[in-house]
N, C-alpha and C positions, 0 to 999 in steps of 0.2 A: 562789039563792046569789050574794051581790052579787060583782061583778069584785075589793072584796079580801078577802072573806072566801076567795075561790079562789084569791089567789095566795100568801094564808099555810096553805092548804092544800095548795100543789104547794111550798111554801119547807120545813114540815113534813113533807113525802114523800121529800127527798132523801136519796142514799146518803151512806153514811159513807165516801167513798170518793175518792180523789182524780179532777179532771177539769175541765174549763171550764162556767160557763155565761152564759147568755144572759137580760137583761130587755128583754122586746116591752111599745110602748104599744100603743094600742090597733087603733091601723094594720097593727101588726104587725112595725114597724118596732125594730131593735134601739137599747135606750136605752146599755145597757153591757155589757160581754162582761168575765166576770172566771177569775182561775185558782183553786185551791185544792187544800189536802192533805185536804182535809176537806170534802166539799159540802154536808156537813148544817151541818156547826158553822159554816162560813164564813157560807153564808144564813140561819141564825138569828141572827146579829147584824145581817140587817137589820129584824129584826121590832120593835123597841125603833122604829124610825122610822117602819116601817110603821101600828103605832098610836099614835102622836103622840106620843110620850114624850120628851121636850126632853131628859131628862137620857142617854136612850141612842142621840141620832142622832149618825150618826158625823160625818159636817160638813154644810153647806148647800147641798154640790152632792150628795151622798150623799139627802138628807133629798131634795130636788127631784127626784132619777130616780126614786126609788123610790116617790114620791107620783104620778108621771107613769106608774109600769110598770104596766099587766094578768095580766102574765104571766112567769116561769119555766122555761127551759129548762135542758137541761144534756148534757154528752158526758165520762163517764167516760175515762179514762185509766188506762192502766199506772203510769205514774210521776206527781212533780213536774215534769221534764223534759220529756216531752210535751205536760203541760197547759202548760208556758210556752211552746212552740213553737206549739199549735195556739190558744194566745190570741192570739197575734200575726197568724199566719195569720187568726184572725175579725176582728180589729182592720182590718187592711188590705184584708178583703173589704167587709165591712158599715160602717165608720169611724163608731163611734155616737159622739153627741156631749156623751158623759162621759166619753169615754177620754182618757187620754194619748196624745197621739197626735205623731208627728215632724212638726214645722211644712216644711219642706220634703221631704214624699216620695218625689220621686222617684228616680227608680231610679239604683242607684253605676254609675260607669264603671270598667272592670276592663281587662284586658290577659292577650288568650288566645292561646294558644301551642297550635296543632291538632295536637295530636301525632297524631290517629288517620290524619293522610294520612301518604302516604309521603315528601313533601317537606310540612312544617310549616312553618304560615303564623302571623306574631305582628301581631297584631291588638286593634283601639279596641274594646270592645263593650259594649253594655248588657242583653242578651240573657241571659234564662235559662241557667244554666248546664247541659253536654249531658255528658253520661260521655263519656269518653276524651278530653278536649281540659282543657288546665293553664291556671288562673285566678291573676291577681295580683289582690291591691286588697283594698278599695275604694279609690279614689284619693279625696282633697278634691273635685277637680275636671277636667272634661274637659279643660281646659287644659295639667295636669299630665301627664295620661295619651299626650296627643300630643307633646308635650315630651318624653316618656321617648323614645316609641317614634322620632319626629325624633334622637336622640340614641343611639337603639339603629343606628338605619337608618348612619349614619356606623360605626359600628363592627365590625357583624357582617351580613354580605353573603347577607342573607334574602330570599328571596321577596318580590312588595308584589301579585303578580298575582292574582284574584280565582279561584275555582274549586277544586277540590279538586284539580284536576292542572296542573302549571305551561303558560306557553307562551299564545300566542295563535293564532286560527284561522291567521294564517300563516305558521306556524309560525318567524319571526324575532323574535329578542331585542329588549326594548325597550330604552328610555335606560338607564332602571336598569343594566341589562348594561354598557353604553358606558362609563358614568362611575363601574363599580367599588360601584354600590352594591349588586347580586347577582351572587352565581354562577356566576347561567346555567343551571339543573337543566334548563331546556324545550329546549334544545339539548346538554347532555350535557355540559358542563364541567364538569361536577362529578355523582358518583354519589351512591345514596342514603347511605348511611355517610358519607363526607367531609361529606356536608351535614346530618346527623343532630350531627355532633361540632358543628360551629357551632349548631347551635342547642340542643345540650347545653352552648355558654359562653353561651346566652344565659338559658336560665335557670338559674347558679348568676349571672349577674349581676342578676338582677328576685330572687333568693331571698339577695341578702344577702353571698354568697360570691364579692365581688372579688377577694381576693386571688389565688383559684386564678385569673379570668380576665386576669388580670393577669399573672400566671407564663406562663398560657401562651401568650400573646401574647406575650412576652418569647423563648420556648423556640422558638416559632415561627419571628420574626425572625431568630436568633441560628443555627437550620437553615438557612435561607434564603441568608444569609449565609457560612453556611460551605459549599457548594455554589454559591456566586457565583452566585449568581441574586439579581442586587441588585435587579432592577424587583420579585419576591414581599418581598422584606428589605424595600422602603422602601414597601413598602401595609400592610404590620404596621404597620414604626415611625408610620405615619401613624394608624391606627388606636386603638394605643396610645396617640399622641397625646391623640386625642382619647377616651377610656374615660376618661386621667388629669383630663381639664377637666374630664367631666363628674363626677368625682370629688372635685377640688376646689368643686365647689359645697355638699357636704352645711356644715352651720353650727354644728354641735353631735358631738365624738368623744369618750368614753372606753371605757375599757377594761373602766373597773367595769358598764356601762348592760347589756350583752350584747345581748341580743334579747328585746324583751316589749315590751308596750303599756303604757302608761303611762298614769290616765285624771284626768281634774279635774272638778270637779262642783260646779257654783253652781244656788240656787231661788232666786226670790219670790215675789213673791204674780201677777206676772205671768206666767212659764214656768220653763223651767229651760233648762239648757244644762251638756253632756257635752263636752268636748277629751279628744283620744285621738292620744298623744303615742308616733307605733310608729318604735321603734330594731330595726332590725337589725346585729347585727355593733358595737353600739359607736355607731352612728350616726343622729340623727335623720333618718328615710327618709322622711315622712311627717307631716300632723295632720289631722285630720277633727274639725269641730265640728258638732254636734246640736243644734239648739235645739227644747224640744220643748214645748207647749201645753197648756190643759187639766189645770194640775197642782194647782189649788187642793184642799188638803186632805191630797195623799196626800204621804208621809216621803221622805229622800231614800233610804230602801233600794229603794222602792215604785217610786223613777223608775230609779234605777239597774239595777234587773233586768229593766225594760222596754227600757233602753236594750240590755243586753246579749243581748234575746232579740231587738230588732228589730235592733241592728247584726251581732250572728255568726248568728244564724240564717240570714244567706243571705246569706255567707262561704263562699267554700271551704275558704279555712285558716285555723286556730285558731291562733292564738297561745302558746308553754309557759308564758308566764308572762303574767299579769293585774297591775299595778297598782291599787289600787282606794284612792276618795278614803275621807278620815280620817272622814265622817259613816258611809259603809258599814261595817256591823259583823258582818254575818251574810255571810261567803263561802263556808259550806260549800255554801250553796243555789248559788249563783253557780259555782264549780267543780265541781259533782256537773252543771251543767245545760251547761258549757263540753265536760268531759270526753266526755261523753256524744255531743259535737259531731265530737269531734278524733280521739275514739276511743283515745287516751291519755291519759297527767296531763298535766292544768292547775294550775301552783302561781295562787293568789288570795291576796293579802295585802295588805296595807298597809309601805308600805315606811318604818322608823323611824329612818331617819340614811343619809347616804353620797349620792350623785349620783342615784339614784333616787328620794329623798325629795324632793329639792331639786326635778326634775324635777314632779313631780309635784305641788309646789307652785307649779310654775310653769303647768301645765295646771289649777290653783285660780283663779289671778290670771286668766288666759285666760280661764276658763269664767265670769268676773265681767262682764270687761269686754265679753264679747261677749253677755252679758245683757244685759246693760246698751247696746249698740249697737243688737241687735235690735229691744229694746222701742222705743228713740227712733223706730229708722226705722219703724218700727210706727204711732205716731202722727205721724210725719210722714205716710207714705200714706195715713192714714185725713186727716188735714185738708187735702191737695190734694187727695182725692178727695170729700169735701166743699163744696170752696170749686168746683171742676167743676159739680156736682149743680144749687149755688145760684146760679151763675151760667148755666147754661142755667136754669133758673127765669126769673130775673129777663130775659134777652134774650129767652123767650117767651111770657111772662104766662103761666107754669103757675101751677095753686092751689097747688102743692106741688111739693119738688124730686122731679125724674122717679126714684124709686128704680129702677122697672125700666125698661130701656132697651133693645126688640129691630130687630137689624138686619137686613135684607135684602139680597143683588144676585145678580146673574143671570153666571152663565158659559157663552159656548159658540161652536163654532167652525162657523161657517156656520148650516147649516137641523138639525143634526145635536145627539144628547146632548146639550139645552139642560137646562141646572140653577139652582138657585135654592138658594140658603141664608138661613139664618135664626140668627140667634149673638145668646144675650142677653148684658146686663152687667147686674148686679143691684148698688147702693150704689157704682157706679163700675167694679167689677171682673167678668173673665168669668165668667161660672156653665154652665160647657162642658154638664153636665149635662144642661142644654135645650138644645144646639145640638139644630137638626133640618135635613134637608137635601130637598127635594123633586126628583123627577126630573119636568119640565115636559111635556107631550103634546099639550094642546090649539092653540096657538098656531097652529100650521097653517106655520111656516118661524120667522126670526130676524125677534121682534117683543119686544124686551125691556119695553117696558111693556106686552103684553101675558101675560109670564112674570111681570113682577110680580104684576098683578091675580090670575090665580091661582094664585102663591102663598100672599099673603095673603087670598084665598076662600078657600082649601082650610086655609088654619091656624086662622080664625076657624068657617070651619063645622064644628070641632070643637073647638072652646072651650066647657069645661062652665059658664066662668063665665056667657056670654051669656045664659043661661039664666036666671040668677038678677038681684037689684038688683048693676048692672055699677059702677056710682060708687062702691059699699062695699068693693068689692076692690081690695087694690091687691097687690104683689107680695112675699114673703116677705119683711123686712128683717134684712141682716145684723148681728149684735149691734153689731157693733164700731162701726156708723156710726148704730146706732140711737137711739139714747141723747140723740146730738148732736142730731139730726134731730127729737126730740121726736115721735115719731110710732109710732101704734098699728097695729100689724099688724090685718089682717081679711079672710082667706083663709076663706073658705065649706068646707065638706067637697066632696069632691071627690065626683062625682056622673059617668053617663054618659048619653052621648043614644041615643036608639033606633038600633041598628043601626051606632054606633061604637063602640070600644073608646076607653077612658081612657087621657088619656095628660099626665101629670104634668105635663111641658112646657105644653101648655097653658092647664092649669088657671087661670093667674093673668092679669088683662088689662095688657098695658102701660100704664107710662107716656107712653110716647113710645114712637114708630116711624121708626126711620130708614131712607131707600130711599138707596143711592149708584146717582145717577143730578139728572139735570135737571127741568126741569118735565113733560118728557111721562111718565114712571118715576112723579113724585107725582102727579099727575092719576091715573094707572092704578091707586095706592097710596090714594087719593080713595075710588074709582069702590069698587070691594072692599070699602072699609070702610062707604059707602054701602049695597050691597046688606045688607052684614051688620047692618045697623042701629045701627052705630059712627060714624056722622059724629057729630060733634063730643062725643063719649066720648073719644076715644082722640086724642091730639096726633099726626100724621105731620107728620115736614119730608125734605128732600132736601140729599144734600150731592153735589155736583160735583167732577168730579178736576179740572175742568183749573185753573179758579179758586180751588179752594177756597171754592165758597158756595153758603150755606144759602138753599135755598126755603123759602119756608111759603105753604100753600094763601089764606091772607087777604091776601097783598099781591103785588104786579106784581113785584118788583124783589126781591133777594136780599136775608139781613139784612148790617147792617153790620157783623163783628164782627170785632178785631182778629186777627192772627195768633198773639198770644202770650195769644189767651182763653183760660181752663181750659176752660168748658163748647167752643168749636171745637177744643180738643187733644182732649176724653175723644171728640168726633163721629169727629175724624181714626181713634181707636182702634178704636170703632166698625167707622164704613167701611171699615178697612184687613182687620178678623179676619174680617167678611163676606164681604171677595174674597177673602181666605187661603181660608178654608173650601169658598164654591163653586167656585176652581179645584182644590182641593187633589181634592173631589167630582168635579169633569168631569174631574181626568186618571185617576182610579183606575175610571169607567163607560168612559175613553176607551179605557185600557190593556184592559180587560176584553174587550173586542171586540175589539181588535186581534190579542188571544190566540188569542182563540175562532176567530178567521176566521184563522190560521196554525194553528191544530189540525185546522181545517174541509179543509185542502189536503193534510193528509199523504196520503200512500199506504196503505191498507189500512187508515183512522182512520175505526170508525165513534163513537159517542157512548160508548161503552162502553169502548172501547182507550182514548178522550181522557180517560174520567174514570180508569182505571187511573195516565196519564199521569202528570195533575196532581195525582195521590192522592200517586206514588210523589217526582215532582221535587217538589213546594211551591211552586215561585214559577216564572214564565215563565223566569228569566235562567239559573238553575241546567239548566232542558230545555235549550235553545238551547247551554249547556256542555258536554252530557250528553259522552261519549265513544260507539263504536260497543257497547264494553264493557259500559258503563255504561246505554246503552239497553234493551241484549238483556235486562239484568240487570230489564227491569219484569215484575212477573206479569202474565200474560196478554195480554203480548206476543210472539210468533213472531218466534225466530228473523231470518227473512227477511223477515220484517215491519221489526223492527227496524232491518237492513242498512239497506233501504229510505228509509226516512225518514232515516237517517245523509247515505244521498249525496245525497237532494232537500234535508236543511239545509245541504250542503254546497257544492251546487250553484249553491244560488238568494243564500247568505251570509245 
């Protein structure tokens, strides 16, 4: 049976149930993830495109996706809300090329209140949410979170020390206590009940109940003045003034706005932008701008539903009211999804009049401007990268722009923990999925030249491309720049050498190799390429740090490049990224060895107890901060051994 017939049979056998479906290509990679109230009816809509019926095709993008697909699989869910959440998780995991995706999908910043602790902390975090803690956000950027935390520190004297328990090992209070920015729970200056009252004020402030916080501070100030405790009264007065200064920063205030999320949407052929205006107690508290790409053929309803799953799916709190753009007509499905997340009723509607309509129209205008700004910025970035690649082509006399550049650097401390890094830039941009690390072990000491030679020898010894026609294989070119370069991708099918596992990062031969170093390191790289049979096929150069000189194998002197040459600026980026990556790997190995060495010295601790300690605390820092009671709580660790460990750590510091 042909692949196309098999896919058709799979589509026709789909159940009439809600769920998520995944189209895969011949290599098993996910091309598209979608959701459906009925998998059978939704998948059947792809059959006309599969049969080549032009009248039945949904869009050019969908037609291309179905043409590449060889199989489809599905996951049945209980309802459409579960399907939407699962679809969003699968898109984040697989990053299918035909799905709508958030252009900048880094994790959102939040403010976390560690309510599970006796003396809670108020912290910045991007980490996954943990039960027992309270989260506020997401915020538009990290700077806004840090500004908010700085403002809170001036008003609420909560602790900033690390660890579940307050204080330092020395037992003395820190500077924050002496400048009245901490109430001193570490030295017993405040008990847990009083401290929790301050945390409750922080929660009220972050929840938008500023009036309650102001009234509480005014009451405390008057009570202190009434008992002639003028020092405490002045302290409350200063905190009240700082809080009012923060509240004066609010730009929009209206009693009719209440607490709601007001959204605006703009869509064009390049992408889509959603603006979220967050109002709390009549004030505009925050604004978020989210840009989506790969939206060709998608209608505003589909884009907005994808935004809802992306934005609210990872948010610990959902507003009770959501104002949607005028182009979003089906609000019932959105409301059902949000109510499932919130566990309570959520009103989703289009504002027809009043302040909320005006704010929604403002959000729409901001979405149009933000989308235009992102599109122009993308074009400028593409032109800048293209200019840098062409400049390198001219300076090095290459046969074409160096689409794939690999950068290498060595990091060490003396003769131990010698490591090397490999970073990859494609189309002038980092391709972090292809980054690799090498632990160097055959140099017999501190030998940067030998380390570079070993790293390149190991990289090309595992290169499946070497066994074929190397000259005809180039790296995959990003679509945004491929058209400008008028180049054709020619990547052969992945293979496997005998005794070596296939690694996709080594599949493509680079157009240019950059070594961090001078002539010596360049000589080691040339020798490695010669041994691999690639001398003259792959161009290799080096960039020395001190004078930023570019050395090439065919000239005794460095190239004469201007400091602002676009090609040189790109080489510096590659070199700096290789250095950063190598240094991070070296530090992680050294830290792991240091921790292992410390655990080996603990009294009464063998291999099993060592593993139990690491499993229980999760990090060396957390282990070193542990109290005697926390050590005694480690599973499998006798009480006497735990007390001996605590005494040993505090004796040695």
